[in-house]
C-alpha positions as CSV (number, residue, x, y, z in Angstrom):
1,M,32.8,142.3,175.5
2,S,34.8,144.0,178.2
3,A,36.5,147.3,177.7
4,A,39.9,145.6,178.0
5,A,39.2,143.2,175.1
6,P,39.9,145.7,172.2
7,V,43.2,146.7,173.9
8,V,44.2,143.0,174.1
9,L,43.2,142.5,170.5
10,R,45.2,145.5,169.3
11,R,48.3,144.3,171.2
12,T,48.0,140.8,169.8
13,S,47.6,142.2,166.3
14,A,50.7,144.5,166.8
15,L,52.7,141.5,168.1
16,G,51.7,139.4,165.1
17,S,52.8,142.2,162.7
18,E,56.2,142.5,164.4
19,L,57.2,138.8,164.5
20,P,57.7,138.5,160.7
21,K,60.1,141.5,160.8
22,L,62.4,139.4,163.1
23,A,62.6,136.8,160.3
24,A,63.5,139.6,157.9
25,F,66.3,140.7,160.2
26,V,67.6,137.1,160.4
27,R,67.5,136.8,156.6
28,R,69.3,140.1,156.1
29,D,72.1,139.4,158.5
30,F,72.6,135.9,157.1
31,L,72.9,137.2,153.6
32,V,75.3,139.9,154.7
33,A,77.4,137.3,156.5
34,W,77.3,134.9,153.6
35,S,78.3,137.6,151.1
36,Y,81.7,137.7,152.9
37,R,82.4,134.0,152.6
38,A,86.1,134.4,153.4
39,A,85.4,136.0,156.7
40,F,82.6,133.5,157.3
41,F,84.9,130.5,157.0
42,S,88.0,132.1,158.5
43,D,86.1,132.7,161.7
44,A,85.6,129.0,162.1
45,A,89.2,128.3,161.1
46,A,90.5,130.8,163.6
47,L,88.6,129.1,166.4
48,F,90.0,125.7,165.5
49,L,93.6,127.2,165.3
50,Q,93.0,128.7,168.8
51,A,92.2,125.2,170.0
52,I,95.4,123.8,168.5
53,S,97.4,126.5,170.2
54,F,95.9,125.6,173.6
55,Y,96.5,121.9,172.9
56,F,100.3,122.6,172.8
57,I,100.0,124.9,175.8
58,G,98.3,122.1,177.6
59,L,101.3,119.9,177.2
60,M,103.2,122.3,179.5
61,V,100.5,122.5,182.1
62,N,100.9,120.5,185.3
63,P,97.8,118.2,185.6
64,A,97.9,118.6,189.4
65,V,96.7,122.2,189.2
66,L,93.6,121.3,187.1
67,P,90.3,120.7,188.9
68,T,88.3,117.5,188.9
69,F,84.8,117.1,187.5
70,G,82.7,114.1,188.5
71,G,85.8,112.6,190.1
72,R,87.9,112.8,186.9
73,T,90.7,115.2,186.3
74,A,90.1,116.9,182.9
75,T,92.9,117.5,180.5
76,Y,93.8,121.1,180.0
77,L,92.3,121.2,176.5
78,E,89.0,119.8,177.8
79,F,89.1,122.4,180.6
80,V,89.9,125.3,178.3
81,A,87.6,124.3,175.5
82,V,84.5,125.4,177.5
83,G,86.3,128.7,178.4
84,I,87.2,129.4,174.7
85,A,83.6,128.7,173.5
86,L,82.0,131.0,176.2
87,S,84.5,133.8,176.0
88,V,84.4,133.9,172.2
89,F,80.6,133.9,172.4
90,L,80.7,136.9,174.8
91,H,83.1,138.8,172.5
92,L,81.0,138.1,169.4
93,G,77.7,138.7,171.1
94,L,78.7,142.1,172.4
95,G,80.7,143.2,169.5
96,R,78.2,142.4,166.8
97,V,75.3,144.2,168.4
98,A,77.3,147.5,168.6
99,T,78.8,146.9,165.2
100,A,75.3,146.4,163.7
101,I,74.2,149.8,164.9
102,R,77.4,151.4,163.8
103,N,77.1,149.9,160.3
104,E,73.6,151.3,160.1
105,Q,75.0,154.7,161.0
106,L,77.8,154.6,158.5
107,T,75.6,153.4,155.6
108,G,73.0,156.0,156.4
109,T,70.2,153.5,157.0
110,L,69.7,153.9,160.7
111,E,67.5,156.9,160.5
112,S,65.4,155.3,157.7
113,L,65.1,152.1,159.7
114,L,63.9,154.0,162.8
115,M,61.3,155.9,160.7
116,T,59.6,152.7,159.6
117,P,56.5,151.5,161.5
118,T,58.7,149.1,163.5
119,S,58.9,149.1,167.3
120,T,62.1,149.9,169.0
121,A,62.0,146.5,170.8
122,T,61.8,144.8,167.4
123,I,64.9,146.7,166.1
124,Q,66.8,145.8,169.3
125,L,65.9,142.2,169.1
126,G,66.4,142.1,165.4
127,S,70.0,143.2,165.7
128,V,70.8,140.2,167.9
129,V,68.4,137.4,166.8
130,Y,70.7,136.1,164.0
131,D,73.6,135.8,166.4
132,S,71.4,134.2,169.0
133,I,70.8,131.4,166.5
134,Y,74.2,131.3,164.9
135,I,76.5,131.4,167.9
136,P,74.9,128.4,169.8
137,I,75.1,126.3,166.6
138,R,78.7,127.4,166.2
139,T,79.5,126.5,169.8
140,A,78.0,123.0,169.4
141,L,80.0,122.4,166.2
142,F,83.1,123.6,167.9
143,F,82.7,121.1,170.7
144,A,82.0,118.3,168.2
145,V,85.0,119.1,166.0
146,I,87.6,119.4,168.7
147,G,86.2,116.5,170.5
148,I,86.7,114.3,167.5
149,A,90.0,115.9,166.4
150,F,91.7,115.7,169.8
151,G,89.9,112.7,171.4
152,L,88.3,114.8,174.1
153,H,85.9,113.3,176.5
154,F,82.5,115.1,176.9
155,E,79.7,113.5,178.9
156,A,76.7,113.0,176.5
157,S,74.3,113.3,179.5
158,G,75.6,116.8,180.2
159,F,74.9,118.3,176.8
160,L,71.3,119.3,177.5
161,P,72.0,120.9,180.9
162,A,74.9,122.7,179.3
163,L,72.7,124.0,176.5
164,V,70.1,125.3,179.0
165,V,72.9,127.1,180.9
166,L,74.1,128.6,177.6
167,L,70.5,129.7,176.8
168,A,70.2,131.3,180.2
169,F,73.5,133.2,179.6
170,I,72.5,134.5,176.2
171,P,70.2,137.3,177.4
172,F,72.9,138.6,179.7
173,V,75.1,139.0,176.7
174,W,72.2,140.6,174.7
175,G,71.7,143.1,177.5
176,L,75.3,144.2,177.5
177,G,75.3,144.3,173.7
178,I,72.3,146.5,173.5
179,A,73.8,148.8,176.2
180,S,76.9,149.0,174.0
181,A,74.7,149.8,171.1
182,A,73.3,152.7,173.1
183,A,76.8,154.0,173.7
184,T,77.4,153.7,170.0
185,L,74.3,155.8,169.3
186,T,75.5,158.5,171.7
187,F,79.3,158.5,171.3
188,K,79.5,157.0,167.8
189,R,82.5,154.9,168.9
190,G,81.4,153.3,172.2
191,T,83.0,149.9,171.9
192,G,86.3,150.8,173.7
193,G,84.8,150.6,177.2
194,V,82.9,147.5,176.2
195,A,86.1,145.8,175.2
196,M,87.7,146.6,178.5
197,G,84.7,145.3,180.4
198,V,84.8,142.0,178.4
199,A,88.5,141.6,179.0
200,L,87.9,142.0,182.8
201,L,85.0,139.6,182.8
202,T,87.1,137.0,180.9
203,L,90.2,137.4,182.9
204,F,88.4,136.7,186.2
205,S,86.1,134.0,184.9
206,G,88.5,131.0,184.9
207,A,88.1,130.6,181.2
208,Y,91.8,129.9,180.5
209,F,93.2,129.0,183.9
210,P,91.7,127.6,187.2
211,L,90.5,130.3,189.5
212,G,92.3,128.6,192.4
213,L,95.5,130.1,191.0
214,L,94.3,133.6,191.8
215,P,94.6,135.2,195.2
216,D,91.6,134.4,197.4
217,W,90.2,137.9,197.2
218,L,90.2,137.9,193.4
219,A,88.9,134.3,193.1
220,A,86.0,135.3,195.3
221,T,84.8,137.8,192.6
222,A,83.9,134.8,190.4
223,A,80.8,134.4,192.4
224,L,79.6,137.7,191.0
225,N,80.8,137.1,187.4
226,P,78.0,135.6,185.2
227,L,80.6,134.4,182.7
228,A,82.4,132.5,185.4
229,L,79.1,131.0,186.7
230,A,78.2,129.9,183.2
231,I,81.6,128.4,182.4
232,D,81.7,126.4,185.7
233,A,78.2,125.0,185.2
234,M,78.9,124.0,181.6
235,R,82.2,122.3,182.7
236,Q,80.4,120.5,185.5
237,A,77.8,119.2,182.9
238,L,80.1,118.5,180.0
239,L,83.1,117.1,181.8
240,G,81.6,115.7,185.0
241,G,78.1,114.7,183.8
242,A,76.4,117.0,186.2
243,G,72.6,116.7,186.1
244,W,69.8,119.2,186.5
245,S,70.0,119.3,190.3
246,Q,73.6,120.4,190.1
247,V,73.2,123.2,187.6
248,A,69.9,124.4,189.1
249,G,71.7,126.7,191.6
250,T,73.6,128.4,188.7
251,L,70.5,128.8,186.7
252,A,68.7,130.4,189.7
253,V,71.4,133.1,189.7
254,L,71.9,133.4,186.0
255,V,68.3,133.9,185.0
256,P,67.7,137.0,187.2
257,L,71.0,138.5,186.2
258,S,70.2,137.9,182.5
259,A,66.8,139.5,182.9
260,L,68.3,142.5,184.7
261,S,71.0,142.9,182.0
262,L,68.4,142.7,179.2
263,A,66.1,145.2,180.9
264,A,68.9,147.6,181.6
265,G,70.1,147.3,178.0
266,F,66.6,148.1,176.6
267,L,66.3,151.1,178.9
268,A,69.7,152.5,178.0
269,F,69.0,152.1,174.2
270,R,65.6,153.8,174.5
271,A,67.1,156.7,176.5
272,A,70.0,157.1,173.9
273,L,67.5,157.0,171.1
274,R,65.3,159.7,172.7
275,R,68.3,161.9,173.3
276,E,69.6,161.6,169.7
277,R,66.1,162.3,168.3
278,R,65.7,165.3,170.5
279,R,69.1,166.7,169.5
280,G,68.5,165.8,165.8
281,S,71.8,164.0,165.6
282,L,70.5,160.5,164.9
283,G,71.8,160.4,161.4
284,L,75.2,161.9,162.3
285,Y,78.2,159.5,162.5
């Protein structure tokens, strides 16, 4: 047996011992969410009410300013539905990761959790894994419900490419969320700057209005905005029936950006954790 074999076995064993802990995080977060049933269901109701509001706003929108997808001009509600789903996903994904760490601080369990034989990566992933399951399901149900309720037309052939785009976008949100959790560890209330960043990303993403309405120099920033790239690719797939060849270019940009965001988030969290441990202020809130 080579000298490297025991190292590989130890790493495999460590990985195997960490995976069940992720399931424990999912179970815990689900039970916490389900224990607040009013908030659980009001979240879905608020999303549907937002769609109703945009339906009436769409009655005032000139169809001539709306873009075409697959040769067909989408209604305003079809256009904005994708923007609503992705922007709400961004808000939830970022907010809940930071909130999870903040809640651990306030309840006094953060230090105890970090003292358990659990790797930092597992804790980081555990704080987002429930939302990574819940939010895509929530998004799919949102499209199904408003599609039936308002008679919207979504291309069935575009659902799988749109889902892959969403999955490629999720790690980007994770990375920003973990970075915001690092800010929460250090500054205790680090969500203000995150909220401002999310607002800017959303404003210049074309989520609620066509980017063509912006000045050219502002519209050009969409090429650097991962949220704008994800929204446009999902619209092309769901409203225009775009296939794999048409979303491949977006995926080629999104995947590296998501990997970079996730790596940066992990590094920021570890640096913040080391700093607080060194200062002895991990349990302070």
